[in-house]
Each structure stands twice: as structure tokens, then as C-alpha cells.
C-alpha positions as CSV (number, residue, x, y, z in Angstrom):
1,M,23.7,-4.2,23.0
2,H,20.6,-5.1,20.9
3,D,20.1,-8.7,19.7
4,V,19.6,-9.6,16.1
5,I,15.9,-10.1,16.4
6,S,15.3,-6.7,17.9
7,A,16.8,-5.0,14.9
8,A,15.3,-7.3,12.2
9,P,12.4,-6.3,10.1
10,I,9.0,-7.1,11.6
11,L,6.1,-8.6,9.6
12,I,2.5,-7.8,10.7
13,G,-0.5,-9.8,9.5
14,S,-3.8,-11.1,10.7
15,E,-5.9,-14.2,10.2
16,I,-8.9,-12.0,9.6
17,Y,-7.8,-11.6,6.0
18,R,-7.9,-15.3,5.4
19,H,-11.5,-15.6,6.3
20,S,-13.2,-12.3,5.2
21,S,-14.3,-11.1,1.8
22,F,-15.9,-8.0,0.4
23,G,-18.4,-10.3,-1.4
24,P,-18.2,-12.9,-4.2
25,R,-18.4,-10.3,-7.1
26,H,-16.1,-7.7,-5.5
27,P,-12.4,-7.4,-6.6
28,L,-11.5,-8.0,-3.0
29,A,-13.2,-11.4,-3.0
30,V,-9.7,-12.9,-3.5
31,P,-7.2,-13.7,-0.7
32,R,-4.0,-11.6,-0.6
33,V,-2.5,-11.1,2.8
34,S,-2.9,-14.7,3.8
35,V,-1.3,-15.9,0.5
36,A,1.7,-13.6,1.0
37,I,2.3,-14.8,4.6
38,D,1.8,-18.4,3.6
39,L,4.4,-18.0,0.9
40,V,6.9,-16.2,3.2
41,R,6.6,-19.1,5.7
42,T,6.8,-21.9,3.1
43,M,9.8,-20.3,1.5
44,G,11.6,-20.2,4.8
45,W,11.9,-16.5,4.9
46,L,10.3,-15.8,8.3
47,N,11.7,-16.1,11.7
48,E,8.5,-16.4,13.8
49,A,10.1,-14.1,16.4
50,C,9.7,-11.4,13.8
51,Y,6.0,-11.8,13.3
52,R,3.3,-9.8,15.0
53,A,-0.5,-10.2,14.8
54,A,-2.2,-7.0,14.1
55,P,-4.4,-5.8,16.9
56,V,-7.9,-4.4,16.4
57,A,-7.6,-0.7,16.8
58,E,-9.5,1.0,19.7
59,R,-12.3,3.3,18.6
60,E,-10.6,6.3,20.4
61,A,-7.4,5.7,18.5
62,V,-9.0,6.1,15.1
63,L,-10.8,9.2,16.2
64,R,-7.4,10.9,15.8
65,Y,-8.5,11.3,12.2
66,H,-11.9,9.9,11.6
67,A,-15.2,11.5,12.6
68,A,-16.9,9.8,15.5
69,D,-20.3,9.6,13.8
70,Y,-18.7,7.9,10.8
71,V,-16.9,5.3,12.9
72,D,-20.2,4.6,14.7
73,A,-22.0,4.2,11.4
74,L,-19.3,1.7,10.2
75,F,-19.7,-0.3,13.4
76,A,-23.5,-0.3,13.1
77,A,-23.3,-1.4,9.5
78,E,-21.3,-4.5,10.4
79,R,-23.6,-5.2,13.4
80,D,-26.8,-4.9,11.4
81,Q,-25.5,-6.0,8.0
82,A,-27.6,-3.3,6.5
83,V,-27.6,0.5,6.1
84,S,-30.3,3.1,5.4
85,A,-30.4,5.3,2.4
86,G,-29.3,8.2,4.6
87,V,-26.2,6.3,5.7
88,Q,-25.4,5.4,2.1
89,A,-25.6,9.0,1.0
90,R,-23.7,10.5,3.9
91,Y,-21.0,8.0,4.6
92,R,-20.8,6.0,1.2
93,L,-21.3,2.7,3.1
94,G,-23.1,0.0,1.2
95,V,-22.6,1.9,-2.0
96,G,-20.8,0.7,-5.1
97,D,-17.2,-0.2,-4.2
98,N,-17.8,-0.1,-0.5
99,P,-20.2,-3.0,0.3
100,V,-21.7,-4.1,3.6
101,Y,-20.0,-7.4,4.5
102,P,-19.7,-9.4,7.7
103,E,-16.2,-8.1,8.9
104,M,-16.3,-4.6,7.5
105,Y,-15.7,-2.9,10.8
106,R,-13.3,-5.4,12.3
107,R,-11.2,-5.8,9.2
108,S,-10.9,-2.0,8.8
109,M,-10.0,-1.6,12.4
110,T,-7.4,-4.5,12.1
111,G,-5.8,-2.7,9.2
112,A,-5.6,0.5,11.3
113,G,-4.4,-1.4,14.3
114,G,-1.7,-3.1,12.4
115,L,-0.3,0.1,10.9
116,M,-0.5,2.0,14.1
117,L,1.4,-0.9,15.8
118,A,4.0,-0.5,13.0
119,A,4.3,3.2,13.7
120,R,4.7,2.5,17.5
121,L,7.3,-0.2,16.9
122,T,9.4,2.0,14.6
123,G,8.8,5.1,16.7
124,Q,9.8,3.5,19.9
125,H,12.9,1.9,18.4
126,W,13.9,5.2,16.8
127,S,13.4,7.3,19.9
128,R,15.2,4.7,22.1
129,T,18.1,3.6,20.0
130,G,18.4,5.7,16.9
131,E,18.7,2.5,14.9
132,T,16.6,1.8,11.9
133,R,13.6,-0.5,12.3
134,I,11.6,-1.8,9.3
135,V,8.0,-3.1,9.5
136,H,6.1,-4.7,6.6
137,C,2.4,-4.5,7.4
138,L,0.6,-6.4,4.7
139,G,-3.0,-5.6,5.6
140,G,-2.6,-1.9,5.7
141,G,-2.6,0.6,2.8
142,T,-6.1,1.9,2.5
143,H,-5.0,5.2,1.0
144,H,-8.4,6.5,-0.3
145,G,-10.2,6.6,3.0
146,R,-11.7,10.0,4.1
147,P,-12.3,11.3,7.6
148,D,-16.1,11.0,7.3
149,R,-16.8,8.5,4.5
150,A,-15.6,5.4,2.7
151,A,-13.9,5.6,-0.7
152,G,-12.5,3.1,-3.2
153,F,-12.6,0.0,-1.0
154,C,-11.2,2.0,1.9
155,Y,-13.4,2.4,5.0
156,L,-10.6,4.0,7.1
157,N,-7.3,5.6,6.2
158,D,-4.9,3.5,8.2
159,I,-1.9,5.2,6.6
160,V,-2.9,8.7,7.9
161,L,-3.4,7.2,11.3
162,A,0.1,5.6,11.3
163,L,1.7,8.8,10.2
164,M,-0.1,10.6,13.1
165,V,1.4,8.1,15.5
166,W,4.8,8.7,14.1
167,R,4.4,12.4,14.8
168,E,3.6,11.6,18.4
169,F,7.0,10.1,18.7
170,G,8.6,13.2,17.3
171,L,9.0,12.0,13.7
172,R,7.9,15.3,12.1
173,R,9.3,15.2,8.6
174,I,7.9,12.2,6.7
175,A,8.3,11.0,3.1
176,Y,5.3,9.0,1.8
177,V,5.9,7.1,-1.4
178,D,2.8,5.4,-3.1
179,I,3.3,3.0,-6.0
180,D,-0.3,1.7,-6.1
181,A,-1.9,2.0,-9.6
182,H,-4.4,4.5,-8.1
183,H,-3.6,7.9,-6.8
184,G,-2.9,8.2,-3.1
185,D,-5.5,10.9,-2.8
186,G,-6.7,10.4,0.7
187,V,-3.2,10.6,2.2
188,Q,-2.2,13.6,0.0
189,D,-5.3,15.5,1.0
190,A,-4.9,14.8,4.7
191,F,-1.6,16.5,4.7
192,A,-2.2,19.1,2.0
193,E,-0.2,22.3,2.8
194,D,1.8,20.6,5.4
195,P,5.4,21.1,4.3
196,D,6.7,18.4,6.6
197,V,4.9,15.6,4.9
198,L,6.0,14.9,1.3
199,T,3.7,12.7,-0.6
200,L,4.8,11.1,-3.9
201,S,2.4,9.0,-5.9
202,I,3.1,7.1,-9.1
203,H,-0.2,6.0,-10.5
204,E,-2.0,5.4,-13.8
205,A,-3.3,8.5,-15.6
206,M,-7.1,8.7,-16.0
207,R,-7.6,5.8,-13.5
208,W,-9.9,6.1,-10.5
209,P,-10.4,8.4,-8.7
210,L,-11.7,10.7,-11.5
211,R,-12.8,14.3,-10.7
212,R,-14.3,17.1,-12.8
213,V,-12.0,20.0,-13.3
214,E,-15.0,22.3,-12.8
215,A,-18.8,22.0,-12.7
216,G,-19.9,20.5,-16.0
217,G,-16.3,20.2,-17.2
218,D,-14.2,17.2,-18.3
219,L,-13.3,14.3,-16.1
220,R,-9.6,14.2,-15.1
221,G,-7.7,11.7,-13.1
222,S,-6.8,12.7,-9.6
223,G,-3.1,13.5,-9.0
224,L,-2.2,15.4,-12.2
225,A,1.5,16.1,-12.8
226,G,1.1,19.7,-11.7
227,D,-0.9,18.9,-8.5
228,R,1.3,19.9,-5.6
229,A,-1.4,20.0,-2.9
230,G,-0.1,23.2,-1.5
231,G,3.5,22.4,-2.3
232,A,4.2,19.2,-0.4
233,A,3.1,16.7,-3.0
234,R,4.6,15.3,-6.3
235,N,2.4,13.3,-8.6
236,F,3.4,11.0,-11.5
237,P,0.3,10.2,-13.6
238,V,1.9,7.6,-15.9
239,P,0.5,6.2,-19.2
240,A,-0.9,2.7,-19.6
241,G,1.8,0.1,-20.2
242,L,4.3,1.4,-17.7
243,N,7.3,-0.9,-17.7
244,D,10.1,-1.7,-15.3
245,T,12.6,0.5,-17.1
246,E,10.2,3.5,-16.9
247,M,9.5,2.9,-13.2
248,R,13.2,2.8,-12.5
249,L,13.7,6.1,-14.3
250,L,10.9,7.7,-12.2
251,V,12.4,6.4,-8.9
252,D,16.1,7.2,-9.7
253,A,15.5,10.5,-11.4
254,A,12.8,12.0,-9.2
255,V,11.5,10.0,-6.3
256,L,14.8,9.3,-4.5
257,P,16.3,12.8,-5.1
258,L,13.1,14.4,-3.8
259,V,13.1,12.1,-0.7
260,R,16.8,13.0,-0.1
261,V,16.2,16.7,-0.4
262,H,13.2,16.4,2.0
263,R,15.5,15.0,4.7
264,P,12.8,12.9,6.3
265,D,12.7,11.5,9.8
266,A,10.8,8.5,8.5
267,I,9.8,6.9,5.2
268,F,6.5,5.1,4.4
269,L,6.0,3.0,1.2
270,Q,2.5,2.1,0.1
271,C,3.3,-1.0,-2.0
272,G,0.0,-1.6,-3.8
273,A,0.4,-4.5,-6.3
274,D,-2.3,-3.5,-8.8
275,A,0.3,-1.9,-11.1
276,L,1.5,-5.4,-12.0
277,E,0.7,-6.5,-15.6
278,E,-1.6,-9.3,-14.5
279,D,-3.9,-7.1,-12.4
280,P,-7.5,-6.7,-13.6
281,L,-8.0,-3.1,-12.3
282,S,-5.2,-1.3,-14.2
283,R,-3.5,-1.2,-17.5
284,L,0.1,-0.9,-16.2
285,A,2.7,-3.6,-17.1
286,L,5.2,-3.8,-14.2
287,S,6.8,-7.0,-13.0
288,N,7.2,-7.5,-9.3
289,N,10.9,-6.7,-9.9
290,A,9.8,-3.1,-9.9
291,H,8.3,-3.3,-6.5
292,I,11.3,-5.2,-5.2
293,E,13.6,-2.5,-6.5
294,V,11.6,0.4,-5.0
295,A,11.4,-1.4,-1.6
296,S,15.2,-2.2,-1.7
297,K,16.2,1.4,-2.6
298,L,14.0,2.9,0.1
299,R,15.4,0.3,2.6
300,D,18.9,1.4,1.7
301,L,18.0,5.1,2.0
302,A,16.4,4.6,5.4
303,A,19.4,2.6,6.6
304,E,21.8,5.3,5.3
305,R,19.9,8.0,7.2
306,G,19.2,5.8,10.2
307,I,15.5,6.3,10.1
308,P,12.4,4.1,10.2
309,L,10.7,2.5,7.2
310,I,7.1,1.1,7.1
311,V,6.0,-0.8,4.0
312,S,2.3,-1.4,3.7
313,G,0.1,-3.3,1.2
314,G,-2.5,-1.6,-0.8
315,G,-4.3,-2.5,-4.1
316,G,-3.9,-5.7,-6.0
317,Y,-6.7,-8.0,-7.2
318,N,-5.0,-11.1,-8.7
319,P,-4.1,-13.4,-5.7
320,Y,-1.2,-15.0,-7.6
321,S,0.5,-11.8,-8.5
322,V,-0.2,-10.0,-5.2
323,G,0.9,-12.8,-3.0
324,R,4.1,-13.4,-4.9
325,C,4.9,-9.7,-5.0
326,W,4.4,-9.0,-1.3
327,A,6.3,-12.1,-0.4
328,C,9.2,-11.0,-2.5
329,V,9.1,-7.5,-1.0
330,W,9.4,-9.0,2.4
331,A,12.4,-11.0,1.2
332,A,13.9,-7.8,-0.2
333,L,13.5,-5.9,3.1
334,N,15.5,-8.8,4.7
335,A,18.1,-8.8,1.9
336,I,17.0,-12.3,0.9
337,E,17.4,-13.4,-2.7
338,S,13.9,-14.3,-4.0
339,A,14.9,-15.5,-7.5
340,G,14.8,-19.2,-8.2
341,P,12.1,-21.9,-8.0
342,A,9.4,-22.0,-5.3
343,T,9.7,-24.7,-2.7
344,Q,7.2,-27.5,-3.0
345,A,5.2,-26.1,0.0
346,A,5.1,-22.7,-1.6
347,E,4.0,-24.1,-4.9
348,A,1.2,-26.0,-3.1
349,V,0.0,-22.7,-1.6
350,L,-0.3,-21.2,-5.1
351,R,-1.9,-24.3,-6.6
352,R,-4.7,-24.2,-4.0
353,L,-5.7,-20.6,-5.0
354,H,-9.1,-19.9,-6.6
355,Y,-9.2,-16.9,-8.9
356,P,-12.7,-16.5,-10.5
357,R,-11.4,-14.9,-13.7
358,A,-10.4,-16.4,-17.0
359,A,-6.7,-16.2,-16.1
360,G,-7.4,-18.1,-12.9
361,R,-8.9,-21.1,-14.7
362,N,-5.6,-21.9,-16.4
363,P,-2.8,-20.0,-14.7
364,P,0.6,-19.9,-16.4
365,L,3.1,-22.2,-15.0
366,H,5.4,-19.4,-13.6
367,W,2.6,-18.2,-11.4
368,L,2.8,-21.6,-9.6
369,T,6.5,-22.4,-9.7
370,T,8.4,-19.2,-8.9
371,L,7.8,-16.1,-6.9
372,R,9.9,-13.7,-8.9
373,D,8.6,-12.5,-12.3
374,A,10.7,-12.2,-15.4
375,P,11.7,-8.5,-15.9
376,R,9.5,-6.4,-18.1
377,E,11.9,-3.8,-19.4
378,G,11.2,-1.5,-22.4
379,P,11.6,1.9,-23.9
380,V,11.1,5.0,-21.8
381,R,8.4,7.1,-23.4
382,D,8.2,10.9,-23.4
383,A,5.1,10.9,-21.2
384,V,7.1,9.2,-18.5
385,R,10.0,11.6,-18.8
386,Y,7.5,14.5,-18.6
387,C,6.3,13.2,-15.2
388,A,9.8,13.0,-13.8
389,D,10.7,16.5,-15.2
390,Q,7.5,18.1,-13.8
391,A,8.1,16.6,-10.4
392,M,11.6,18.0,-10.2
393,K,10.5,21.6,-11.1
394,R,10.3,24.1,-8.3
395,P,6.7,24.9,-7.5
């Protein structure tokens, strides 16, 4: 008989996120993973027996998906803290959103190592006992990474690597749900035309990544409503201002029914927090209640089916909103009520934060005294209903 700890959700983190930054002017200059973990601990929501430090992935392990020359270029960029014009052009390292910074290889390999550990823990548990195992890996979620180049702050695609580990354990049919404000294009494209991997992405329309429909044509947001990626994808490009009520409709009317019909062996939730109203890189208007609801519903579905669930991090560029959101998601995965005031120790964590934007100079009181947002309900617009209807149509 398994003890309580062996069946409890596992939290994976790493101290590398506390001490590394993409640079002072980059959106990922702010702390996120360390804030969430500190909040979880100071709220009393973590049994330390359920915590794991993310290992640094071995080079050979990431070659399951990534090109060897690209991984070597990433390693060399960290070592030399410089890249040539040729490396910039070929691998998109040291260009725009993908800067050269001191921990760029180790941090990326830690994200990959953490999510592959999550896949091993859940895969081993599933194959050995048939019981559900839940893992929340805060540092993972780099859904834009390509096999041979960096993209959108993502140097590796740790999600693809984790899903490949699951398959090694015999978990063939996978449902991947992405609620980041940006389209989960890297994961979708990695499994395009693979009917066993269903990818569902709820993201802001006309938000990065943007692509030309044809040479010289108009720019369109990646992940259009009709984009099925060979049949195994569903995309929900939502309008600016998406509220909690609209997110609930998408999940209840489309996402959950599609996951159920797929009959997955495992579920993965990319829980990016940049769709929150306070985030600087989107125009969506969710409260963290939306993320809590999605995580709770997928937790219940995984339990109902007796299958594993991994929840990763992702985007999110306001340390107050991201840290509070991911801490509350962890609470939800453990069926802990997160409403109510923060403890004095949790409030102290939030008061110590530095956020170099106007909102960070005078944060509203509720960012400091509570982890749960007030709900942001509202009307359901036709554009949102259209996304749900399109997703449910047979290809």
C-alpha cells in the first residue's frame, strides 16, 4: 500500500531561477519561480517531502529533439558570453528576445531537466501502480523552442522533451493544453500530423508569434481558429480583454469535451501567467481564478481517468501576478483553499519584490496582502463563442 506522500503532488523548482536573469531590460529580468516557491512555503502549502530540485539535463537527453550543433552553440554562447554573426543568424542566439546571458545554457537545461524528471516521475508511477501522479514544474514551459534555434525567450523546448519521455513509458495518447497568452506553436509543430498528441492552445489573437500568410502578404497571428496542424490541434485565438467568464466557456464548452473525446493516457497543462490582466506583454484580462479553475478541472479529469498530469509554468512578466498565480495553482492541485489573506511571511515575500515598471513603484494593496485575485467576470463576446464553435467542428 502506498503512503500519502508517494501519491501526493510533487513540486519541482530550482535555485537557479532566483539568481539568473535575461538582462536588466528584458521582460524576464523579474523573478518568478522563486517568488512562487517562497509563497507556497510561507503559506504553509508545501510538505518538503513533496519538493524536488530540478536536475540539469544531460546533453544526450535533449538530443531526443534538439540538433546537436544547436545545443553545442548554446553551450558555447554561455561559456564565451558572445556569439558571432553567423551563430546569430543560424540559431537566433543573441538576437532580440533571446539574449546572451550568464546562465543561458544551464537555466535552459535545468528547465528541460525538471520537466523530464516530471515525466519520469509520473510515467514510473503510472506504469507501476496505475494511480494518478501530479507534478507541478514551475521552471518549465518554454513552448516556442525549435529543434535548431531559439524563439521567443525559449532556448529549448522542454515540453516536447517531457512528452517524448512520457512516450517512452508507453503513454502514447497525450492531451496538451496551453493557456499562455502566446500560441504554443513549438509544441504544436513538433507533433503536427501526429493524431495521438492533441494540442489545444488558448492565446491572444494577433499576438506574437506573427507570420505572413504568404510572401508579401498580411501578417497573421500564429494559431488561427482553423489551424488544425494536420488534424490533431485546436486553436482559440481570443480577442483582447478575455475575461474569466469567457475562459470558463472555452474550457467547459470545448477544451474539456475535446480532451475527453481524445481519451488521453496523460494530460499536460502549460500554465503561462501572461494572460493575467496585470501582465505587460498581453492585453488579456483574466484573474488568477481562471488559471486555478483550469488546473482544478484538469486535475479532476486526470483523477477520474486515473492518468498523470503535469503542470508547467510558461510566460508571465509581472512578478507579483505570476508568483501569486502559480502559488495558487499549486494549492489547487493539492485541493487547498487559497482565498483569504496572505500570511505575514508571504506578505513579506511580496513586499520585497522589485518590479521596474510603473505598476511596481506603487503596487496595489491586494498584490501584497492576498494571493487570490478578485474574479474578473464579464459578458461572453461573439468572437469567443466563434473560437469554441470552430474548435468543436469536425476537420
